[in-house]
N, C-alpha and C positions, 0 to 999 in steps of 0.2 A: 504492498501500499506505500498511498506520497501521504509525508504527513507534512502539515505545515503545526504554529505554535502560537498564540495569544498572545506571547508577550516574545521583544530581547532577551530578558533574563532564567525565564522559563528555557527558551530555544539554548540556551546557552547550557544549563547545569542538563538539559537531557540528552547534550547531540556533544559535549567536554566531557569527559571524564574528572579530571583535576577539578574542574566547578565543583561539580558533584560529587567528591570527595569532598572538597573545601565544607560545601552546603551540609550533606545528607552523612556523610560520614562514608569509609572506604569496603562495607558489608553492602548500605544501600544503594549510594554508587553502581557498584559491578550487577547489581539487582536490575536496577534502574536500567543499564545501558541494555541485559538480557532483554531487557520487555521493549525494549526501543528494540531491537532487532527483531526480536518474535514478531513487534507491530509491518514491519518492513517487510520482514519475510512474505506476510499473509496479504491473498490476492484481496480479498475480502474482510472486509468489520466480524462477521458470520461466523467467517474461519476461526478469527480469534478466539470469539466465542465457544466454538466448540469444542478450541484446544483446551482451556482454561475455564471451565464451567465454573468449579469453585471460587477462581479468583475474581470474574466479574461481575460487578453487581450493574443492579437496575437503579441509577439514581431515580430517572424517570423518562420518560418516551422518549425523550430525545438526547439523554447522555445518559455514560456510565463511564466506571472504572476499572482500575485493574490493581485489586489487592496489591500490595506488596509486604514478605513477606516482614521486610525491615520496620510493619507502622507505618507503610504510605498507602497512599492513592492515589493513580495517574488518573486524569481522569480525562476522557475526550469526549468527542463529538464529530458530527458528519463534519469535513470539511471541503463538500461539493459546496458550488454558490449556491444549488437548485438543491436541497439535499431531497433524494426517495423517499418516500415514505409510502404507509402501507397503514391504512388505519388511520388509530391516533397516534401514530410514532413514527418512529425511524425505522424502514427497511434494508436492517443489517445488513441482508447478503446482496445487496448491491452497492454498498456504500464500499468504494477503493479512495476514497479521501477523507485521512481522519485528520482533526484539529486537539492536540494537546492542549485542553485549556487550566487546569490546574495540575499540582501535586501539594497533598495537603497529608497534614499527620490524620489518623485513623484512630478517635477516642471507643478505645473497644469498652 
């Protein structure tokens, strides 16, 4: 899939291991890099959801998050100009562009 980012700072953390290590710690940075690689390797968002069903959280009909074991959620939505929809929400099987919109600490 193709990725875009909500902010330059978020792009920097997601794309640069050194920035991620400084901001999140080494273990979280390694896990984040692996999940970003998984996103890029998948052809559609539904493929990612099928690969990691326990780690994907439905935040609302248009947003999902990948739970990282480091206690973070990588939030994303469709990155298409016109989001493919089905019923009341995003048709994830037709989403080939993802926009990373946040990286937040999870309160368990």
